[in-house]
C-alpha positions as CSV (number, residue, x, y, z in Angstrom):
1,M,0.0,0.0,0.0
2,A,1.4,3.4,-0.9
3,T,1.9,6.0,1.7
4,Y,-0.4,9.0,1.9
5,N,2.2,11.2,3.6
6,E,4.8,13.3,1.9
7,P,8.2,11.6,1.3
8,I,11.1,12.2,3.6
9,K,13.9,13.8,1.6
10,K,17.3,15.5,2.0
11,Q,16.2,19.1,2.8
12,E,19.1,21.1,4.3
13,T,22.9,20.9,4.6
14,F,24.9,22.1,7.6
15,A,28.6,22.7,7.5
16,A,30.8,21.6,10.5
17,M,30.9,24.6,12.8
18,K,33.7,23.4,15.2
19,V,36.2,20.6,15.7
20,I,36.5,19.8,19.3
21,T,38.9,17.6,21.3
22,T,36.9,16.8,24.5
23,P,38.4,16.5,28.0
24,N,38.3,12.7,27.4
25,K,40.3,13.2,24.2
26,E,37.4,12.4,21.9
27,K,37.4,13.8,18.4
28,V,34.1,15.6,18.0
29,I,32.5,17.8,15.3
30,D,29.8,20.3,16.2
31,F,27.3,21.2,13.5
32,G,25.7,23.9,15.6
33,Q,22.1,22.6,15.1
34,N,20.2,19.6,16.4
35,L,18.8,17.7,13.5
36,V,17.5,14.4,12.2
37,G,19.5,13.1,9.3
38,W,23.0,11.8,8.7
39,V,26.6,12.9,7.9
40,Q,28.4,12.9,4.6
41,L,32.2,12.5,5.0
42,K,35.3,12.5,2.9
43,V,38.3,10.5,4.3
44,K,41.6,9.0,3.2
45,G,43.2,6.0,4.7
46,R,44.6,2.5,4.2
47,A,42.6,-0.4,2.9
48,G,40.8,-2.0,5.8
49,D,40.9,1.1,8.1
50,T,37.6,1.4,10.0
51,I,35.9,4.7,10.6
52,R,33.2,4.8,13.3
53,V,30.8,7.8,13.4
54,S,28.7,8.1,16.6
55,H,25.9,10.7,17.1
56,A,24.8,12.8,20.1
57,E,22.5,15.7,20.7
58,V,24.5,17.2,23.6
59,L,27.8,17.2,25.4
60,D,27.9,16.4,29.1
61,K,28.6,19.1,31.7
62,K,32.4,18.5,31.4
63,G,32.2,18.9,27.6
64,N,32.5,15.2,26.7
65,F,30.5,13.3,24.1
66,Y,27.3,12.2,25.8
67,T,25.1,9.2,24.7
68,E,23.7,7.9,28.0
69,N,20.3,9.3,27.0
70,L,20.2,6.9,24.0
71,R,19.7,4.0,26.3
72,G,21.7,1.6,24.2
73,A,20.4,2.7,20.8
74,T,23.7,4.2,19.8
75,A,23.7,2.8,16.2
76,P,27.0,4.1,14.9
77,A,27.8,4.4,11.2
78,V,30.8,2.2,10.5
79,Y,32.8,2.5,7.2
80,I,35.7,0.3,6.0
81,L,38.0,2.0,3.7
82,K,39.1,0.7,0.3
83,G,42.4,2.6,0.5
84,N,42.1,4.1,-3.0
85,G,42.7,7.8,-2.1
86,E,39.8,10.1,-1.0
87,E,36.6,8.2,-0.3
88,F,33.0,9.6,0.2
89,F,30.6,8.0,2.6
90,E,26.9,8.6,3.2
91,P,24.5,6.2,4.9
92,H,21.2,5.1,3.5
93,F,18.0,3.6,4.9
94,T,18.6,5.1,8.4
95,F,18.7,8.4,10.3
96,F,20.2,9.8,13.5
97,G,19.2,12.6,15.9
98,F,22.3,14.7,16.6
99,R,24.2,17.9,16.7
100,Y,27.6,16.4,17.5
101,I,29.4,13.4,15.9
102,Q,32.3,11.5,17.5
103,L,34.9,10.1,15.0
104,E,37.0,7.1,15.7
105,G,39.6,5.6,13.3
106,I,40.7,8.8,11.7
107,T,44.3,9.7,12.2
108,G,45.6,13.3,12.1
109,E,43.7,16.6,12.2
110,L,40.0,16.6,11.3
111,Q,39.2,19.0,8.4
112,P,35.7,20.6,8.9
113,D,35.2,20.8,5.1
114,N,35.2,17.0,4.9
115,F,32.0,16.7,7.0
116,K,28.5,17.8,6.2
117,A,25.3,17.2,8.2
118,I,22.2,16.4,6.0
119,A,18.8,17.2,7.5
120,L,16.0,14.8,6.5
121,Y,12.3,15.6,6.9
122,S,9.0,15.3,5.2
123,D,8.7,17.2,2.0
124,L,5.8,19.3,3.1
125,Q,4.8,22.6,1.4
126,Q,4.9,25.5,3.7
127,T,1.4,27.0,3.8
128,G,1.7,29.7,6.5
129,S,4.0,31.4,8.9
130,F,4.0,33.2,12.2
131,T,6.2,36.1,13.5
132,S,5.7,38.5,16.3
133,S,7.5,41.6,17.6
134,D,9.0,39.4,20.4
135,T,12.3,37.7,19.5
136,L,11.9,35.1,22.2
137,I,8.4,34.1,20.8
138,N,9.9,34.0,17.3
139,Q,12.7,31.7,18.5
140,L,10.2,29.5,20.2
141,Q,8.1,29.3,17.0
142,H,11.3,28.4,15.0
143,N,12.2,25.7,17.6
144,I,8.7,24.2,17.3
145,E,8.8,24.1,13.5
146,W,12.3,22.6,13.6
147,G,11.3,20.0,16.1
148,L,8.3,19.0,14.0
149,R,10.4,18.7,10.8
150,G,12.8,16.3,12.4
151,N,10.5,14.3,14.7
152,F,7.2,14.1,13.0
153,R,7.9,10.9,11.1
154,C,11.3,10.2,12.7
155,A,10.1,9.8,16.2
156,H,13.1,7.9,17.5
157,G,13.0,9.1,21.1
158,I,9.2,8.7,21.4
159,V,9.2,5.1,20.1
160,R,11.7,4.1,22.7
161,S,9.8,5.9,25.5
162,G,6.5,4.0,24.8
163,M,4.7,7.1,23.5
164,N,4.4,5.7,19.9
165,E,0.7,4.9,20.3
166,W,0.0,8.4,21.5
167,L,2.1,9.8,18.6
168,D,0.3,7.7,16.0
169,R,-3.1,9.1,17.1
170,R,-1.7,12.7,17.3
171,C,0.1,12.6,14.0
172,T,-2.9,11.1,12.1
173,G,-5.1,13.8,13.4
174,I,-2.6,16.5,12.6
175,F,-2.2,15.3,9.0
176,Q,-5.9,14.9,8.5
177,N,-6.7,18.3,9.9
178,G,-3.9,20.1,8.2
179,Y,-2.3,21.6,11.3
180,V,1.3,21.1,10.1
181,S,2.5,23.8,7.7
182,T,6.3,23.3,7.7
183,G,8.6,22.2,5.0
184,S,11.4,23.5,2.8
185,Q,11.8,27.2,3.0
């Protein structure tokens, strides 16, 4: 049976904002924005080298990579290099919620230009907008829209928390009643 929802597609690209070495000596890249999607990367290495990309939404209070909130659903992306010069990797048939990635298996300095975060969300047509004279209210509205984009059909945290039945009912009603008006801008 075909879906009656809009397809989930690549919508936005975010450049790496910062390369961080955490107090625990982890190599981390900050994309400056929580999103649902994946990372494209360009790397060089020897045949058989393994690159592991882990995802997190926050750093802990000490500035270290934090995944305890994932409750075991860490699902890293793992790539094994061919060793034929520069290689390009991008996962398929999956998604991650993240702002930060931790990289293991890459030697030397990380080059921010070799990493891009790709935001995935439903290809909905924007049918309205809201702004006010209050910058805090406008930021709240932006955060609400951004949260809907990433989590409406990619409800990874909600499924693990047992709220998926509630979400099913809520999402069906929202789609039927036309309350969601976000999408590519």
